N, C-alpha and C positions, 0 to 999 in steps of 0.2 A: 608303025606310031614313034613318032619322035620322043626322047627322052623328058622334055619338057611336058608336053602333053601328057604322058604315061604319069609322069610323077603329081603334076598338080591335081589329075581327075582321081589317084588315090591316094591323095594328101591326108584328106579327113579320116578314113579307115587307118592309116598309118598311125596319124597323132593319136586316135582313141587306143588304139591297139598296143603301141609303144608307151603311151603316157599309164596304161592299163597294168603295165610290168612294175610302176612307181618308180619317192623323193630320191658341191664341190667336194670335195671331199672331206669325208667327216672325220675323226679323232677320237670323239667323243662317244661315252657309253650311258646310258639311263638304266639304273638302279632304283628298286623301291625305295632306299635308305635317301636317295635323293630328296622325296618329298618328306622328308622329316627336317631337312634345312631351311634356313628363312629365306634364302634367294640362290640364284644360278643361273647360267646360260650358255647354251652348248650347242653343237650342230651334229645330230644324231644320222645313223643309216635306219630307217623301220625296217628295212629288208634282214638287217641282222638279227631281228628279234625272230624272224620266221626261219631264218637258218640256223638259229641257234636253238630253235624248240622244236624245229619240224619233226624231226623222230620223235619226242615226245607223244605229238599230236598225229603221227601216222599220217603225216602229209610229205609230199616230196619238195624237196627245199628248193628253191630258185638257183638259178646258175650264179656263180660267185663273182662274175663280173657285171652282175646287176645291183643297182642300188637305187635307193630312195632318200635323197637328202633333205632334211629338214631341220632350222633352227628354232629353238626353244628356247622360251624366258619363262624364269618361275619367282614368284615373289609370294612368302606366306609370314604375314604381318599384320599383328592388330586385329586378329579374328577375321582375316579376308585372305584367300588363297585365288592367283589369278597365274593362268597357265595359257602361254602364246605360243603360237604355231605357224609359221611361214615357210613356206614350201621353197626351199632353194633350186633343185632340179631332178630329173629323172635319167639315170645315165646306165647306158651298159657300153660294150667295145665298139658300137655301131654307130650310135646316134645319144645326143644328150637335148633334152626336153625341158623348156622352163614355164612353170605354170603360176603367176604371182597371187595363190592362192593363199588369203591371211585370215587366221581364226584367233579368238582370245575366248577363254572361259573365265568365268568369274565365279567360285564356291563361297557361301557366308550364312551367317544366320540373320534371317529378316530382323528389321530393327525393332518390331513391335510382337509380333507373336513368336519370335524365335524359330522359326520356321528354316529348316535345311533348303536353301536355293541355288543352283546352277543355273548359268546364262551363257549363252553361247553367240558369239555375233562375228559373221564373216564377209569378208570382201570376197566378192565370186568372180566379177568381170566386169570390163568395158564394153558398154553397148552404144554404138554410134547410130543413128537415126536421122532420116527426112520424112519431114512432115509432108503428108497428102491433103488432099482437098477434104478428106473424108477423116481427118484426125478427130479424134475424140478428146484427147487432153494436151489443150494448146502448150507448145515447149517443152512436152515429156514423152517419149517413146511409148506409143501405145499398139495394139493389134492390127489399127486401120493404117499404121505408117509404115516407110520402107525400115527395115530394122538390120542392122549387121551386129553380128555377134563376133566377137575375136576372140582367139586363141592363142596365145600368148608361148614361142617356141625359143629355143636356146639352139636350135638345129640350124647350121649354115645352110639355106635356101639359095644362095646365088645360082647354083647350076639350074636350078628350076624355072629362075625366071628368063632365061635364053643369052644368048650372047652377050659379048661386052665385058668390062670391069664394072666390078660391084663393090661397095665398102662391105666389110665384115657383117652377116648377120647373125653373129654370135652372141647372146646376152650375156652379160656377167652380173654376179650377184654380189653384194656387200652387205654384211650384218651391222647392224649398229649395236654395241654393247651394252647390256642392262647396266644402269647406271643409278647408285642410290641418292637422296636427297637428305638432307637432315633429318635425324631420327628415325628413319627408315620411313616413313609417310610419303615420300615422294619417289616415283620411279620414271625412268626414261630408257626408250629401246626403239629398234625398228629395224627395217630393212631396204635395201636400195637394188634396185632392178635397172643397171645402165645397158644402151645400146639395145635395147628392149625391141624385139623382132613379133610382131602379132599378125596373124592369116586372119582375114575378115571373110563371113558367109552372110549372106541373106537367110534370115529366119523369121518366125513368127512365133508370137508369145499368144495366140490365139488358144483360148484355154481348152476348147474343142478340136483343134487342130495344131498343136505344137510341131513346129517343122525346122529342117535345117536344106538347103540346097547344098548337095555335096561338091558344087564347083566354087572355088574360092572367087571372090568378086576383087580383091587386093591385098597386097602385103605392105606393112607398113614398118618402119623403124623409127623407134622413139628415142630421145636423148636418155629419158630415165621413168621411171615409175616408182616413187618413194612413200614409203609407208615411215612415219614417226608416233610414238605412242607416247604418252605421259599419264602415268597412274597418280592421282593425288587421295589420300585416305585421310578424311576427315573426323575422328572420334566426336568431337564437339555436336555436329551434323548430324552422324551416323549415315555420312554419304561417302561413296569411295567413287570418282569419277575417271573415265577414261576419255582422254581429248586425242582424235587421230587427226594427224594432219596428213592430208593426201596431195601427193605432187604428181601431176599427169605432165612428163615431160613435152617440148614442142615435137610436133612429127620434122622428123630430118628427112626421110625419104619415103615415097608411096608410088607401088607399082599398080597399075589400075587392070584389070584383066575384062576382054569382052568375049565371050563364047560364040564359036561357031559351031555348034553342037557341042564336040567334044574337044576342039579345037581354040585353045587360047590366044588371043592377041593382046600383046600389054603393052603400056606406055609407063613413061617413068618421070615422077614429078619430084622438084625437091626446091631448094630455098632462091634459085636463078632461073628456072623452066622447067620447061616438057620435053622430054626426048624419045627417041626410040630406043630399043635396049642396047643397039650398038652403038650407041650414043648420038646419034645424029639427031641436031636441034628440029624440036617441031614447032614450038612457040615460046614465047617469053613467059606462059602462064604458070606461077610457079606454084607450089603445093598447098600453100594459104590460099592465093587466088583461085583454084579448083576447089577446095572445100568449102569456101565462101560463095562462089557462084553456084553448086550445087545445093547448098542449104544443109550441107550436113552438120548436124549438132551431136554433142557426146553426153554420156549420162554414165553412171557406176550402177551394179545391182547389187545389193546386200543382202543377206540373210539373217533372221533372228530368230533363236531358238530358246527354251529355258523349261524348267522343271522344278519342282517342289517336292520334298519328301512328303508322300502319302497324301499329296493334292493334285489337282490340276490346275493350268494356268490360263490365262487370256489377257489380249491385249486388247485396248483402246485407244481412239483418238476422241478426246471430247465425248465421252460417253459411246462413241460408236466403235464395234467390233471391227476389226480391221484385218482378222484372220481371212484369207480368201477373199478380198475384196478390195475394190479399186478406189481407194479415198484420198482424197489432196490433204497432204499434212504437213504443206511449207513453214506454215505460221504456228506451227506447235510441236508438241513431242507427242512420241506414242508411249504408254505408259502399261507395263505389264503387272497383272495382278494374280497373286493365288487364288484359288477357287472360294476362300472366306472373306475377300475382299481387299486385304491387305494388299498396297501398292509394294512391288520388290524392284522394280528396274525401269528407267525412262530412256528410250533414245531420242535427244534433243535436236531440232532443226530450225528454231527459231531465233537464237542467238547468234547462230552461223550459217544465217539462211542465205549469206552472201558470199562468191568466190573471188579471187583474183586473176584476172586476163593478162599475162606478159606478151605485149604484140612483138613479136621478134622483129617485123618489117618495120615497125617505127623506132624502134630501139634495141639495136642489136645487142646490148648487154643485159637487156633482160632487167633493168633496174626499177623501171617505172612500169606502174600496172594500172588497168582500171576496173572497176570493182562492179558486177553485176548480180542479181539473184538467181538463186537457186529454183529449181521448182521439183517438189519431191511427191512421188506418190506412191503407195503398196499398189500390189499386182496380184493377179488371180496365181494361185499355187500352181498348178497344172500348167499353165503356159511356160515355167520355168522348170519345175521339177522333171516334167515328162519330155521337155525338150533334148533332142539328141547330143546337143553342143554342151550340155551338163553332165552327161553321163559321168566324165572322167572327175569332175568337182565333186560329183555326188558319192562317187565311190570314196574318194579320199575323205572328204568330211564324215561319212559314216563310223571313220576307225579313229577320229581323235576323242571320241568320249571314253575309249577305252581306257584312258588315263584317268578317269574319275576313281577307278577301283584304288588308285594310290592316294585319293583327297578324301573320299568318303563311299566306302562300299556298300553301304545298302543305298544310299542315291544313284550308284552306278546300274546297280541291278533295275532300278525303276526307269533310268534315262538312257540306258546303252542304245536302246533300239532305235529311239526317236529323237533324241535331241540335236542333233546335225543331219537328222535325214530330211530332204527338202519337202517330202510328202507331207510331215508333220510340221511344218513352218508356222511359228508364231506370226510372221508376216514375212514377205519379199520389199523391200524398199528400192525406190529406182530415183536416183538423185540425178537432176538434168542440168547440164551447164549449156542451156540456148546458144548464148553467143560462144563460139569456139573457134572456128577458122584454123584448126590445127596449132594453135599456140600453146602455151605452157598455162596450166590450172592449179591453182592452188586453194585447198579447202579444207575445212576441218570440222567435223561432227563430233559430237560428246555425247558419253553413254554414261550415266547415273548408276548406281547400285545402292539401294536403301538396306543398309546393314547394321548389325551389333557390332560395333567397333570398341576395341579397348584403347585406354590413353596410351599406354606403353606398347608398344609391339611385342607380341605375345611369344612364349616359347613355342617353337613347332612341336605338337603332339606326334608321340612314337606310338603309329598304328601298325597293326600287323598287316603285313603284304605278302605274306607267301604265296599267296595264289596269282599275285598281280601281274608278274611275267607273261604266266600261262595265257591269263586271259587277254593279255594285248596280243599273245602269240595267236590266238584263236580268230582274236579279227582280223589278223593278217594270213592266215592260213589261205583264205579266197585268193588272194592277189598271188600268194606263192605258186598257186596252180595257174592261175593265168599267165603269170610270169613265164614258168615252163611251156604252155601251150604258144606262147607269143614267142618266144625266144626260137621255139623249133621251126616255127611256121616262117618267121623271117631269115634262118640258116637252109 
């Protein structure tokens, strides 16, 4: 079997196993006392926790060359605690993988009943789609459409595409430092992935039969995928909002595969035309022409979870429960309530229901844009939570709530097992960009917490965190075992 064939056939398995070993070079550490501070940002290696505490937990530590790097920002101001985690990369001596997973959590007292609340919002992935004649939801991906799920990598895949000369497929990650505004009531931060490589697979989100074809259909290279966040704390209104600016950069290169059983045949599209892998010209059809002619549209998948101390929560759109339901919510917001009826959180889609599309073919400077309407639906949980493409995302997301022990120990014990467990989702939201063609997309959804906020930034409380790191390490111990098994298997 030729090397490109073997590599592409086993690529999904390699991705899943390698990524399970988990998160550019970390120089910071995380200690319990950090959560007594007003703010900070740092990049840490999650596997350092496992290595440091494995012996105490009777676990085998992962190899010293395995690393899981994550960018964290933290704000503790005016009665609001916000923790953000952005995955940078997963690396060892053999490979580097990049998954643009983004999550932020907010802990606060509810505005009226002073209930302890924690919410978690996550960007999970890009999902391309091609609508069929049987489509259920126009201009939005559904179980009757052709769906293509992406898994973004920092792995150099040039050798797997075939012969010829290829641009670098190694993703670079840049952190946007946490910056305060006046009075500690406004904060900005973010993360930028450049030269982002994504592998695409045909998938199904049918809740009865979620699936993934193990043969990739394409490899794409994006100019960037950027996440910028702005937290605004308003004690007068009792609202803390996070505005998320998403930039999906234009596609620079696209390798499309046809399969003769297990033998792939690929062609390469870019901004100038279509080529064979050896560089020979096939036609003048550009990557943007191809995506338009094929009717390929783009969307993002996001996950929402929440918990309140000693109560349950539920999410509604105009009085309709959206958990595990397919509901169109483009023109409004999804509100999360505690079981006593108090509204504690909103995900707003109506004020930013439009996105900007920068047509590179018409304007190479990408200064001009056209505005189009988004389409937003919620989705069935099983179609995502039980889909093989989400295995890595799910395993990573389940770990993040362990940090809650540093914020609120009692709430941690209640929320640790389900806050970011996809099976317990408040809802999945799918925001679609129906006019796409591979160009740059800019969009900015908004999230609002209804909280009891103080006029002046509160002094961080000094809680007891003697068992904090041990609890975090316990959550990581499962990964440590996986790292050892995967590393030995690969060697």
